[in-house]
N, C-alpha and C positions, 0 to 999 in steps of 0.2 A: 504493500500500500504506500510506503514511504521510500524516498530515496535514502541512500546510506548517509548522505551528508545533511540530513534534516537537523534542525536545532529547535530548542524549546524556549518560548517566551512566556513571561508571566504578567498578567493584567491584575492590578489591585485597585479596587474602587472603594471610596470611603464617603459616607455621609458626614461631612466635616461640620457643617452648620446648617441653619435654616435658610440663609440667604448669603450670597457672595456678591460684593459690589464689583462687577466685571469692568465697569467703565474706568474706575480708578485703578483697579488692578492692572488693566491693560496699559495704563500710563506708567505705573510704577515698576512693572516687571520687565526685565530685559531678557527676552527670549525670541527664538525664531518662530514667529506666529505664522502658522500654516492655514488656519481657518478661523474666522471670527464672525460672530453675529451678536445681537443684543443679549442672547441667552447662553452662549457658550464660546469658549476660547480653546483652541487646540494648538499646542506648541511642540516643536521638534527641537530636542536638545542634543547636540553632538551626534546627530544622525542615527543614534541608536537608542536614545531615551525620548519618551513622549509623555506629555501630561495634558490632561483634558480637564478644564474647569467649567463648571455649570452654575448658572444663576441660582438654581434651586439648592445649592449647598454641597453638591457632590464634586469630589476631586478624584480623577482616575489616572493611574500611573502605568506605564509600560517599561519594564526593565529597571525599575527603581528598587534599590535595596532599602532596608529599614532606616539607615542613616540618611539617605537622600530624601526619603519621604518625610522624616522628621524635620530636616532642614527646610523643605518646601512648606511644611505646615507653619513653621516659624515666619516665613515670608508672607504667607497668605492670611495669617491670623488677624492682621490689622484691617483687612478688607471683609472679614466675615462677621455676620450678625448672628448673635446667639450660638456661638460654637458649642458643640455637644461634648459632654464628658465621656459618654459611652457611645463611640462612633460605630454605627453599623458598617460592615465592610464585606466585600466578596472578592474571592480570587478566582481567576479563570486562566487556563493554560492554552497556549497556541503552539501547535506543531506545524512547522513551516516546511516548505519544499516537498509537500506530499504529492502523490500522483493525481489525487482528486480531493475535492473538498469533502470533509466528513464531520459529523457532529457526534460527540460522546458526552458522557457525564462530566460536567465541569471542564470541558475542553473542546477545542475545535482543531481540525486539521485543514490546512489551506495550501493551495498550489502556489499562489503568489502572495508574498508578504509586502506588497506595495503599500504606500502610506494610506490610500483610500480604504483598503481592506482592514488595515490595523485600526484606523480611526473608527470604522463601522463597528468593529468588535468591541472596542472600548466604549463606544456609545451605548451599545446594548447592555453591557455589564453595568454601566452607570445607571441606566434605566431600572435595572433589576434592584440595585441598592435603594434607589429613590422609592420604588414601590414597597420595599420592606419598611422603609421609614414611614410612609403614609399608612401602610397597613397596621403598624404598631399603634399609631395615633388613633386610627378608627376603631381598633380593637379596644383601646382604653376607653373611648367614648361609649362604645356599645356596652362594655361591661358595666359602666356607670348607670346607663339607662336600664339595663337588665336588673340591676340591684334595686332601683326604684320600682320597677314592675313587680318584683318579688315582694317588696315591702307593701306595695299597694294590695297585692293579693292576700297577704297575711293579716294586714291591719286595716285595710279599707281606706287608707289615706297615704299621702306622699310624705316622704321624710326629707324634704328639701325646701328651703325658703324661696320666696319669689326672687330675691336678689341673686341667689346662687343659680336658680333656674335660668335667669337672663344671661348670666355668665356662661352657663353651659351651652345655651343657644348660640351665643356669640362665638364660642370656641368651635362649635360644629360648623357654623357658617364660614369661619375663617379657614378651617381645613378644606371645606368644599371649594372655597375660592382659590386656595393654593393649588389644588389639583386641577381646577379649571384653567388657571393661568398657565399651567405647565402641560396642558393637554398635548401640545406639539411634540413633547418628548416621546409620545407613543406612536407618532406617525413616522413613516419611512422617510429618510432624508432624500432630497432631490436627486442625489447622485445615483440612487438605486433605480430611478425611473428610466435612466438612460443606459445603464450597464446591467446586462442580464446576470452576469456572474455576481455582482454586488447584491442584486435583488434576491438571488437564491440564498446567498449567505445571510442576508437580513431576515428573510422568512425563516430560515433554519434556526437562527439565533432566537428569534421571537418564540418559536416553539420550544427550544431548549430551556428558555427561562420562563415559559408560560406567562409572558407579559400580558397578553390580552385577557386571559382568564383571571389573573391576579388583579388586574385593573378593574375588571367587571365585579369581582368579589368586594373590592373596596367601595365601589359605587353602590352596590346592594346594601352593604353595611350602613353606609351613610344615609340611604333612603329609609332604612329601618329606624335609625337614630332620629331622623327628621320626623317620622310619624310618631314615635314615642314622645318626643318633645312637644309636638303639637297637642297630643293627648294630655300631657302634664299641664300645658298652658291652659287648655280648656277646663280642666278640673280646677285649677287655681282660680280662673275667672268665675267659675260656677260657685266656688266656695266664697269668693269675695262678694259675688252678687247676693248670695244667701245672707252673708253677714250684713250687707247694706240693707237688705229687706228687713232683717230683725232689728236693726238700728232704727229704721223708719217706724216699724211697728211699736217699738219701745217708746220712741218720742211721742207718737200719737197717744199711746196709753198714758204716758205722763201728763200730756196735755188734758186728756179726758179726766184723769184723777184730779188735776188742779181745778178744772171747771166744777167738778162735783164738790170738792172741798170748799171752793168759793161760794157755791150755792148754799151749802150747809151752814157755813159761817154767817151768811147774810140772812 
């Protein structure tokens, strides 16, 4: 399957932060920029090292060892918003000089290791890490709403204040907006539309990482969370409405009692 002179490359992608300021990083970082957009920057360093930086906080390396990665994180730290202490990461192997392209568990075999192919592989590995990050956040939100549903079932009421509920709704909407803003990351790059080989690699990688399925699962979780929060909001509005009705009834009763007392006194 492979030529005798094949060699192995390692891709390592990290969810470094929630957001990276690409505009200022591009100005401040001195590297051979091979591809740039408002959402991603792809650099070639010394013709054998590559780094891919994304607006949504992912940084992907090719051929970097631990020391080089640590040095790069020091550089990019001042451009990152909300750096993560526990960084999700993923490793992926590339076997080069193969007789044909092939996909295996956590690796790919490629015929040509040209820069477009390497960038496409790094792009898909980065997408996978981003999906893990969003999935963890949606799981946390879903777990919280499930806890409230269980409490509602057991005690017939919610165990959350109106203010905390509003915060929860805001957190959910914020996550939905982040995913919507980054929808482009799940689309195929323009290069794959014109190159059949790149297109096949892109399709194979998306299947390898289950990108579409994982994205759909996140969307389904967010829809469930949204429906639960709407239920909680309706219950709180009903509770508040009932409270107002009792307050009105009590005020009317007090007024009636006062009238009766005034008549008795007179």
